[in-house]
C-alpha positions in Angstrom: 103.5 115.2 99.2 101.8 112.4 99.8 98.0 111.5 98.7 94.8 111.4 100.7 94.6 109.0 103.3 91.8 106.1 103.5 89.7 108.4 105.3 89.9 111.0 102.9 89.4 109.4 100.0 86.7 107.5 101.4 85.1 110.9 101.9 85.8 112.2 98.4 84.3 109.3 96.9 80.5 109.3 99.4 81.0 113.3 98.6 80.3 112.2 95.1 77.4 109.6 95.7 75.7 112.6 97.7 76.1 114.8 94.7 75.3 112.7 92.5 72.1 111.5 95.0 71.2 115.3 94.9 71.7 116.1 91.3 69.1 113.9 90.7 67.1 114.5 93.2 67.2 118.4 91.8 66.5 117.1 88.4 63.1 115.5 89.5 61.7 118.8 90.7 58.9 120.8 88.9 60.3 123.8 87.4 58.6 127.2 86.6 57.7 127.2 83.3 59.8 129.8 81.0 62.9 129.3 83.5 65.9 127.5 82.7 68.3 125.8 84.0 71.4 127.5 83.9 73.8 123.8 85.2 72.5 120.9 83.7 71.6 118.4 87.2 73.0 116.0 84.6 76.5 117.5 84.1 76.7 117.9 87.9 76.2 114.7 88.1 78.8 113.5 85.8 81.2 115.2 87.3 81.2 113.6 90.6 81.3 110.5 88.9 84.5 111.2 87.6 85.9 112.1 90.9 84.5 108.8 91.8 86.6 106.9 89.4 89.3 109.3 89.3 89.6 108.2 93.1 89.1 104.1 92.6 92.5 103.9 91.6 94.3 105.8 94.6 91.9 103.5 97.1 93.1 100.1 95.5 96.6 101.5 96.0 96.0 102.5 99.5 94.3 98.5 100.2 96.8 97.0 97.9 99.8 99.0 99.9 101.5 99.3 96.6 101.3 102.5 94.0 98.4 101.0 91.2 99.8 103.6 88.5 103.3 102.2 89.3 102.3 98.7 89.5 100.4 99.2 86.1 103.1 100.7 84.3 105.3 98.2 85.7 103.9 95.0 84.0 102.9 96.8 80.8 105.2 94.4 78.6 104.0 91.3 80.5 102.9 89.1 77.8 104.0 91.1 74.9 
């Protein structure tokens, strides 16, 4: 089963950026005194950032026409 194509990869990365921005807005909103947030906006931002970082090698592979992980694995012994 092939992975996501270029358009889907870019949409996933864009959704990650939107989630980061929304969580930042949510964090800046004033809270009602005496209440706690059950989900930390910083944790949501971190999770979205991880999704974006995981999509970068896939994007490089799509744009480069070569599987990035396979390319890096094949070049591990170069220079030793």
